N, C-alpha and C positions, 0 to 999 in steps of 0.2 A: 449685655449678650456678652456671655464667653470668650476670652482671647483667641487666641488660636496660636499654632508654631507655625509662624509663617513659611520655614524652610521645606517643609514639606517631608517626604522620605528622600533621604540623600542617595545620590545614585553613588555606584561606586566609583573612588576613585580611581583615575587612569591618570596615562602619562607624568607630567612631573610631579604628581602627589602621588602619595598615600594616605592621606588623613586631611579631613579637613579642621580647621581651626577650630571651628564652637564645638566639633563632636569628642573632643580628647577628654577625657575625664581618668579616673581613679583606676579603671579597667582597664586601662592601655597602660600602667606605670610598669618602667621595663623594655618595652617596646623603642625600635629605634624607628621613627617616622617620619614622612618627608612632606611638611605644607609647604601651600602656595599663598602669595596674597601680598599686600599694602603696608607698609609701615605705618601702625596707626598712632602708636605713643610711645617715646624714648624716656626713661628715666635713670639718673646716675644710681649706681649702687659700686660705692665705696671708690679706690681707685684702679680697680684693673676694669669689673663689672659695668655693665648697663641693662635694663632690664628693656626692652624690646616686646612690644606688644603687635605679633601678626593677624592682619584682619583680611578675612573671608567673609562672605556673605551668611556665611552659617555662626559666626562669632568670631572672638579674641581668643589668640592662645600667649601667654605669655613666655618669653624666652628667655635664657640669662648667656647672655655674650661678649667676649670678648670688647674692651673698649678700644682695642687696636683696629673691630672694625668699621670701616664708616659708612653710616648707614644716615640717612634723613626721612622724616615726613614725609610716606605716599611714594616713598621708594618700591617697586614691584621686586617682591624676593622670593627667590626659596629657601626655608630653612631645612637640614636635616638633623634630629638630634634625638636624643635619647629622653620618654616622658619619666619624669619624677615627681613626686612629692615633695611638694612647697614646704618651706620650713615651719613648722608651729606659729601660729600668729601673723602668719602672713597672707592666710588663705583669703579669699574673696568670693563670699559666698551668694553678691549679684551675679557671676559667671558663673558660667557650666561647667567651663575649662577651669574655675578658679580655686581646686584643686591642687591644681599639676600645674608644669611647665615644662621647658625643655631644655636639660643640660647639656653641655658635649656638642654644641651646633656646628656647624658647616652651612657658613654663607654663599649662596649664592643672589649675585645681584642681576635681574632679567631686565630691568630696564629703571633708568635714572628719572627725577621728577620735580621741576621747577615748584616753587611756594603754592601751595593751591590759594586763592582768591580770597579761601572762606575756612572756617571750624567747621568738619563735622558733625560736632555736637550736636544732636536732636534739642539740648535746653537752651540753645546760642538762638535769638531770634536774629534771622537775617533777611532783607531786604531780598524782595521778589524778583525786581528786575535783574539782579546781581546772579542768583540763582537758576532763571532761564537763561540768562548768558551763557553760564559754566555750568548748563543743563549733567552733561556727560560728568561732573565732579558732583552733583548736588545728588545726583539719582545714587553715589554711593552711599549716603547715610542710608542709616537703618531704619528710620521711617520713610522713606522710598521704594531702598527696600521690601520693606515688609508691605507695603503697599499696592505696588504693583506684581509680586506676587502671590499675594490675597486675589488680582484680578484674576490673575492667570487662573486659581483655582474656580473662582466663578467659571470663565469661560468654560473652562471641562467639566464641571458639574452642572452647566446649560447644557451643552452637550450629550451629555451621560443619560439624562433627563430626558431630552426628546428622542433620542435613539430607542430609551426602554419604552417609550410611549407611540413606537410605530414612526417618528417624521422621517422625511429622508433631506441632508440638505443638498441644499443646489444654490448655486451662485448666480445672481443675477448680474447686468451690467452693469458699469460704472461709467459708460459714456451711453446716454438715453437720451430720450426727445424733450420737451418742456412737458410738464404736468402741470393742472390747475391746483394745488397742494398747498395756495398760500402763501409760503415764504421766498423770498426771494434766493435763484437757483443759480448755480456759477457756470457761465457760458464759457466753451470750449472751441474755439473757433478749427474748423475744416482746413487742413490744406489740399486735399484732393480736390472740393468743391467749397470752393473759396467763394466769401457772403452766406455761408451755413454755418449753425451750428450745433452741435453736443449739447446737453447739458449732466452736470453732474447728479445722481439722484437725491432727490432730497430725501425718498425712503424706496424700498420695491414694491409700493404699493398696489399698483399698475401688474407688474410685471408677476408679483405673485396671484395675481387671480389670475392673470393667465395663465399660470400653470393649473389652476384649481379646472380649465375648463380642458385644459390638455391632459387631468386626470389622473395626476400625481396623488390626489386626495389629504395626503398631510404634508406641507412644506415646510423647513425654516431653516433661516441661514443665521450665523452674527456677521451683520450688514453694517459694514459703513454705510454712514449717510452724509450729507454736506447740504449746508443752508447757507446762503450769505445773508445773517441777518446778525443784529446786534448783539456783541457779548457782556457775559456776564457771570457769576459764580457756578450756576449750572447749565452754560453752553457753549458752543465752542463751534467754530465752521465745521468742524468733522467731528461724526459723534457715534459711537458702536450702539447697535443693539440689537436685541434679539428679535428675530423678524420671526412671522409662522401665519398660515393659513393651512384650513382644514374644510373639507367638502360634507357634508350631506351633516352637519353639528347643528348645535344649539348656544345660545348664548353661555348655560350653562355649562357645555362640553368646553368651551375654551378656558372658562375661569375655572375647571380643572386640572386643565393639561397646563396653564398657567403657576395653577398653584402647585403642583409636581416638580414644577423649575424650581420654583423659590423655596421649597421644603427642601429639596436637593441643594439647592446652594446653601440655605442654612446652616444644613448639616455639614458639610464639607468646610466651611471656614470656620464654623463654632459649634464641633461636635456636643451634645448635649443638650443644646439650646432649642427650646420648644416656642413654634408661633401657633397662632389661631388666624385666618384669615376669615373676615367677617364682610360685611354687607351693608352697604347703603344707599338708599335713593339718592338721587340727585338734590330730591325735594329736601326728604330728611337733613342731607349734610347741612343745606344752606339755614334751613331754618335751628339746625340745633348749634352751628357753629360760624355760620356765616361765609363760610368757603366751599368751595367745591372739591378741596384737596385739602383739610381739615388736618391741623395736630392734637388729638387728643389724648395725649402723655397728658395734660394736666385738666381738668375743669374747666368751669366757667361758663358752661353752655350758655346758647342763649333763650329767651321766655318773649315767645308773642302775651302783650296783654294789653294790646289793642282792645281788646274788650271793658276794663278794671276806667279806661278814659273814654268810653261811650260819651256820656254826659257833663265832660270834664269842663269849667270854666278855661282852665290855659287851653291859651290860644297854640300853643306849641305843641302841645300832645291833642289836638285834631287834626292828625292824618291818617291817609289812611289806614296805615300799621305802623305800632309802639312797640319795640322791640327794647329788652332790658337784661340784664347779666350783671352778677355780681362781681366787680372785679379781683381777681384773684391774690393782689398783694396790695400793702400797704398805699394810701396814695395822698401825698402832702395837696397841698393847694396850689402850690405853683406844678404842680407835676396833673394836677386837675385843670388849669389853663391850658397848658402844652396839649390836654386830649383833647379839648373843646377847637382849638384850633387845627389840630390833627384830622378830626371828624369834617371842619370846611373844607382842607385841602382835600380830602376824601370826595366831596361832594355832597354832605349830608350839611344841610340848616344850622345843623348846631350838633351840642350833645349837653343831655343835663345829668345831672349828677345828686345824689342824697347823701349821708350819712345817716346810716341806722345809730342810734341812742336808745336810751332808755329811761325811764319817769316811771314817778308813781303809778300810772295809769298806762304802763307798760311800750311796747317798741315803739317809737316815733321817730322821723324822717328830718331831720337839717338840711336846709337847702336854699338856694335863693328863690326856687317856686314852690318852697314847700309851703307856706302860710296859705297856698292857694290849692293847696289843693284836701277833699274831704277828708275826713280820720277815716271814713269808708276805704274812700281810692290809696291811702298809706297805710292801711293795713293789708288790702287784699294786695298789695304791690309788694310787702315784706313777706307775705305769705307765700306768694306766686314763684318770687326768683327765692324761697326759702334761705334769707339772709338773717343777720345774728348781730347782734350790738357790735359796733366797729366797723363793721362793713362799707362797703360804696358801693350803692347801685350806680349801674350807667346807662343811660337810655337816649336811643335815638327813634326821631317820628321823621316818618316820609314814606313814597314810595316801599313797597315790602322788598321789592331787589337792592335797592340803596340803603335800605335800614338794616337788610341784614348784613350785606357786604362791609357796608363803613362798620358797623359794632364788629364785623368778624376780625377785622384789620384790626381793631381797638384791640380787642381780647387779644391777638395773635402778640401785637406788639407787649403787650403788660403780661402776657404768660407761658413768652417761648423760654426765659430764663428759669422755669420751675420744669419744663422737659426733661427729663431723664433719656442720659443716650443710650443707657442700659435697656432699653425698650424698643422692642422690634416692633410697633402697631401697624400690620399688615390690615387694608380693607378694599373691599372692592365697592366702585362706584355707581351707580346703574341709572335705567332710567333718564337721562341728560334729555334737554328740548334737542329736539332736531333742527332748530331755526334759533340761532341766539339772537335776533329785532332784525328792526325792518332799516333797510339803505334809504336814502333821500328820494326815493321815489315810492316807498312804500312796499316792496318789495321782498321779501324777507330773505336769512343771509343763512347759508347754509354754517351749521356749528360745527361741522367737524369735513364730511366732505358729502357730495351730491349721488354717491353711493349707497350712503347709510340704508339700512332698514327700518321705515318707521313701526312704532309697536303696532303690532295688529288689531289692538283695541281701538288703535286711535285712527285709522285710515281714514275714517267719515270725517275728520276732523281737516284733511288736508285742504277741502274748501274753505269751509264754515269757520276755523278758529286754528290757524296754523303754527301760529305760538305758542299754543297750546298741548302741540302735538309732541308723544314722548319718541325717542330715537330707540332702538336695537343698539347702543355704544357703552362703553363701560371705561372705566380710568381703574389703573390699579397705584393706589397710593402708601406711601411709606413714610410716617414720622412727618406728615405735613409736607412731603415733597410726591409730585404725581412721578410716578416711576414709567409709566405708560397711557396709552390708552387702546382700543380695538371695535370691531362692531361687526354684525352681522350685517352683508352685502346684498341691494338689491342683485337681483338674477333675472328678475322678469320685466320685460318691456312694456307692459301696461304701467305697472307701478313706479318703472324708473322713469316712463315718461310724462307720467302724471306730477312727481317728485321737480324734475325738468320745468314745468309747465311752474308749479309755483314758485321754481325759484327764477323766472324768465328766461330760462334756456330756451331757447327755439331751435329748431331742428337742424337749423344749419349751423349756426353757433356749437352744437351738441357733435356734429359731426366732426366741423374743426377741430376740437378739442379732446373728444374722445372715440372719434371713430373707428381706429384699429379693435379697441375695447366692446365698443359695443356692435363690431362686426363678428369678433370672438363669440360674445354672447349668443348671436345664430345658430350658432352651431352647436346649440346645448349645455348650456352653463347650469351644473351642479348649485343648489343652495349651499353657502359657504359664507365663514366669517374667520376672522383674525386678528392679530393684538400684536404690539411691540412694545418692547420698554427699554429704556436706557440702561445701558451696561455699566456705562461715567457714572450715573446718578446713583444706582443699587449698589456699586462696589467702594463708592463715597459714603455711602451711610453706614454702612458694615464696617467700614472703616474707621471709623468717627471721624470723617472729615466734614466739613464743610462745602468745600472748594473741588470742583470735578478734575479742574487742574493737578492736585495732588495723587489724579489718579490715572494721568495721563502723561506717557513718557517723552514726550516733545512736544508740547501743549503752544498757542497762540497767547500772547499777551490781550487784555479786555481791547484795545487797538485794534486788533487783528494781526502783531507785528509777530514772526521768530525771530527773537533776540538771539538766538545765538547762530542763525544762518544767513540773518542781514533781509528774509525775505517780508512780503513781497518785495520784489526788485524790478528796473528795468531791465529791458531785453534788449540787442542790438537792433537795428533800424532792420538790417538785414531778414534777420529770423522775423519782424514782423510783417515784412512784403511777404516771404513767403507763404503766409497765413493770409492773404490780401488783405492788411491791416497796416494803417500808417499811425506816428504818433499826433496827437491831436497840438494844437499852437499850446494850450495851457498846462502840455507836459512838462516835467522836470527836463532841465539840460542832462 
């Protein structure tokens, strides 16, 4: 992906400045300008002068200042000076302003600063805890300025795309009612109605469906969502997503709406970059990559070789499914032993490996099990996976679901280092199973939510073979990350009742959990569907970052703490009493 100018179009300078530090160049020579910013660096120049770099978000400009001025790093200043050409041999081609400097300066100190707790040089590795403790300083670094300004471009492009497609922006409540969406919710006690609670919304899912009943046709929102779940690199308690819903549409229409937004975003962030958004079925994704969000930037696809070993004498290969792949990298014996243990950790019985070697008679396999394989099995396996001399073939034999999933994890671990960050591989995954398995009582478990429309071709299977029913749900994947998901919703009461029945949800339970939505549907619900994707994740991938915390101004740590503010904190007993609450015996003093 091409790099972008994160500064964007600079606004007209106002107030204390007449120019931005990084905008000055040879065309400004002879002009008297005022720049404002932070003292970035001070360098001695002879007995009477110092070079001082002044930094704002656009870059730096060098000022030649009398030594009599008392300046220190990170002081906030206004410099009034004349733009002059740097002496020959002192130019800096790495800076936009590297051909000029400011002479005859008048210095005005706007604010002094204590020494900052760490260097702002992006080349210096910093402890994340320290960065988050002093986040207001960390955000001054060019990396963070770039990331958050990129995110601003993403938001603006999303809004532009939605408006171009006729969507209306509507804000839904942050104080909501508990909804059965799977993740744990944040509870908000009500002061005016003691012992009752609001929740912070996991998503605007039900609210946006109600907007379809209300006739708004095309809704969108850059929505703040909150989930009380364990944190990791791509997850925070609070996150932001593009959320949309539309009436009288097919899933292909939803794909077009989102694809339009993605193209608009990429064009804004990286002009000239072209992308193609392909499509895979869930079955194809699992069969070829062992993942429903595969990273396709490297090869090493899975191959179903079950048929080759239908009459094998090797007991380990006499499973329902045998999956094989060629390792994308060279593997030592020690590494192979690690992979065998990794496969077992992931739930497989083991992992078989076979090296491809050559003899006078052609290619052969060298492995602890190769002597038990017939020549026909060896040659068919080599041909099936397109292996060459020096390759290592890896195989997992188990039930199909486990075999592809385990080998998919092995594939990802081996090939991730080969994936280029310059590639943006967007694609849709469609035809997910409607149910993800059975609970302890043999009842199907909803894979998405109970309002997801089944594939019309599979309605008859709801009674006879529910785990084979495909849904009209879909995910958007980028470089091995699930950006978001959506579905066509059930709007017909007969279909909804049947899905509730399969899920073991009786009428009383349905009323208690979804009553207000079911009531709304009684008054004329149009066919509708929607989607939501994570703006944090998309922005991180476009910025080349692995952790979404690098695209959030004030994130929480992996334990959920805000190191800058000290949140979460205890509150006064009096404040709890107003909410009808009291501290428990194990609360901290």
